[in-house]
N, C-alpha and C positions, 0 to 999 in steps of 0.2 A: 536621514536619520536626525539630523540636527533641526530639521523644521518639525519633525514628529515629536522631538523632545520639547521643543519650545511650545507646542500645543499641550504637553501633556502638562508642563510646568505652568502655562497660563490656565490650564483647567484646574490645577490642584491651587493655584492662588485665587482662582476666582470661588473655588469651594470654601476655601479659607476665609476669604472676606466676606462672604454669605454668611458662615457660621459666626464670625466674629460680630457681625452687625446683629445677628440675633441673640447673641451673648450679651452685647453691650444694651440691651433693651432691658430694664428691670423688670421682673415679674411683678404683675399687678398685685398689690398687698389688699388682701382681705380685711376689709374693716371689722368684720366679725371676729377675726383671728387676733387683731389688734387689741380689740376691746377686751378679748377673754385673756391674753397675755397680761394687760394692765390690771385686770382684776386678780388675776393669781400672783402677780407680784405684790399686791397689797395683802393678800392673804398669808404669802409666804413670810412678809414682814410681821405677821402677828395681829393684823387689824381685822376683826370680824365683820363680815358682810352679809347683808340681805337684800333680797329684790324691793324695789322701788317702783312707783309709777313711771309713766312717761308721757311726753306730749301727744295729744290726738288733735292735730290742728292748733289751735290757740286754747284748746282745753285740756283737760287732764284725762288720762285713760281710765281713771277711777269712776265709778258709777255715781258719785256724789254730787249733786247738782250745786253748781257754784262753788267748787272746790277752792278754798282759800288759799292753798299752796299746791299748785297745779303742777304736777310731774315733780315734787320736791318731798315727798312723803312716801314711808313704806307701803307696800301692798298688804301685809299682814298686820294685825293689831298685835300679834305675837312676835314681833320684829326683835325683841330683846333676847327672847329664847331661841329665835330661829337664826340668829346671826351665828355665822360661822367661818372658821378659816380651813374647812375641809376642802380638798382640790377637788374631788370628785363630785361634789355636791354644788360646788360654785361652777365647775365645767357644764353640769346638767342644768343649772338655772341659766347660765348664759347661752346655752345652744337651744334651749326650750323656750326662752323668752328673749327672742333676738333684739327687741326694742326697749326691754326694760332697763330703767336706771338702776342703780345701786346705792345703798345707804351702808355707812359703818357706825356701828354702836359703839358710842364713846364711854370712857369711865371704866372700861376694863383694862384694857392695855394702853390705850392713849386718851388724851383730850384734845379738843379743838379751841382754839382761841380764832373767833369769828370777829372780824371788823369791817366797816365800810370800806371799799376798794380804794378809795381815793386816799385814807389814811393807812391802808396796808401797804400801799405803794411807797408812801413816805417812809413807813417804819422799816420796811424791808431794805429799803436804799441804806438807812442810817444802821440798822443792825449788821447789815454786809461791810458797810465802811468802818464798823468799830471793830471787826474782826470777831463779832459773836456769833456761835454756832446756831444756825438757823437749820431746822428740820424740813420736813416735805412742806411744800405751800401749793395752795390750790387757789385758782381764781373761779368765782362764780358769776357768771353774767346775769343781766337783768337791767331794769329802769329802776332809777331813785336808790332807795335804801336796799333794793333787793341786789343791788351789785356789791359783792363781798369778796374778801380776801380770807381764806382759811389757814392758819398755822397750825399745824400738827405738832404736838408735843407728847411727851410721857405723861401718864395719869398721876394725878395726886391722890386719886383714891387708892385703897390696898384691898382687892376683891377677896382675898384669903380671910380677911376679918370685916364682917359686916357693920360692925361697929366703929369701924376706924376709917369710914369714907370721909374723903375731904370735903367738909361743907365750903361751899362757895355761892353767895348770894348772885354772882355773875352768871350762873348757870342760867341758859335759857330755856323756854319753852317753844319748840319750831314753829308750833302751829301759829304763834303770836308775832313771828318774826318782824312783820312790818311795823310793829309797836316799838321797836328798840333799835334806833339808829346808831348807837354806841357799840361798846364791845360786849360780845357775849363768850361766856365760858361753856364750852359743851362737855359736861362730865357725865357723872352717873344719871341714867335715865333719858340721855339726850342721843344725837344722831346727827351725822352732816352727809349730804350727798358726796359721793366719791366720783371722781375723774375715771373715764369719759362719760358724762353725762349730758343729754340734751333737755333744753328748756324751751317752753313757748316762747314764739317770737325769735327763732333762730339764735338764742342763746345756748350757753354752754357751760359745763364745769370742766377745767382743763387744769393740768398740772403746770406748775411754773419749776417747782423743784421736787422731783418724784421720792418714792419710798426709799430709794437708795442711800439717802441722808438719814443719819439716825437721829432718833426722837429727843428733843432737847428737854431740861425741866422748864415747865412754864413759866417760872419766876424769873428765868433769865431774859424772857422777852417782854414780861407784862409792863415794866414801867416804859418802855419805847412804844409800846402799844398803845397803853392808855394815854401817853403824852400826845400822841399822834391823833387819837380819837378825839381828844378835847380839842386841840387846834383844828380838826376838820368840824366839829360842833360850833366852835366859834366863829369859824370862817362863814358856816351857813348861817348862822343867826346874824352876822353883819351885813349879809347879802340882802339887798332890798328885794322886795317881791316884785316891784315895777319902779321905772324911772318916771316921775312926773316932769313936766316942763316947768320953769318956774312961773311965777305968777305974772300975768301980763303978756306971756308969749304964747 
């Protein structure tokens, strides 16, 4: 009886250990589900979304030859009116277009202060050290001036009154992004890519601080960001293009 009981207990322990091993292995996470959850979180925070192009090798998925902003622009020219926070519509887009990036239209609920990545890292460190409330922040990869940091803020526009939009000469035209190495203020009529987004050359757009952080007034960040951009531009101007050996060497 004792030996039989021992066999039963050993059998039960063996089954339990197998069950525990199976339970201890995390279920594989579906990248599509994670992407959809991130997009829905943005929509739930009130930021409108619309589908964007995506990388096709080192090119853009759009049919434009020599696309100047591959995988960084909306699919539709009607992106401003197409942008929505409707959960059902975003789920359909995400499931029917599994490779699509997404943009968010700025100037309705939020603006984005867009700075060179190096300047953004410096500014973010200073802002947090000073105890200033910083909202969502994303990092957009790339080479040269395409590497950016995006600070999401409340909008200075007032969509309820078309005559009262915040006029800002820092607002950018996204199709000419490479021409502006300094700070860009995305407000009315502009957009930015949302994380998670894939870019050519194995680059990406990712959250550093997600939309659970409330949107701050952009003016609380502006001085630190412009100062960091000025320092970044000054450092670039002082960096020699090449180092020449002294004469005679």
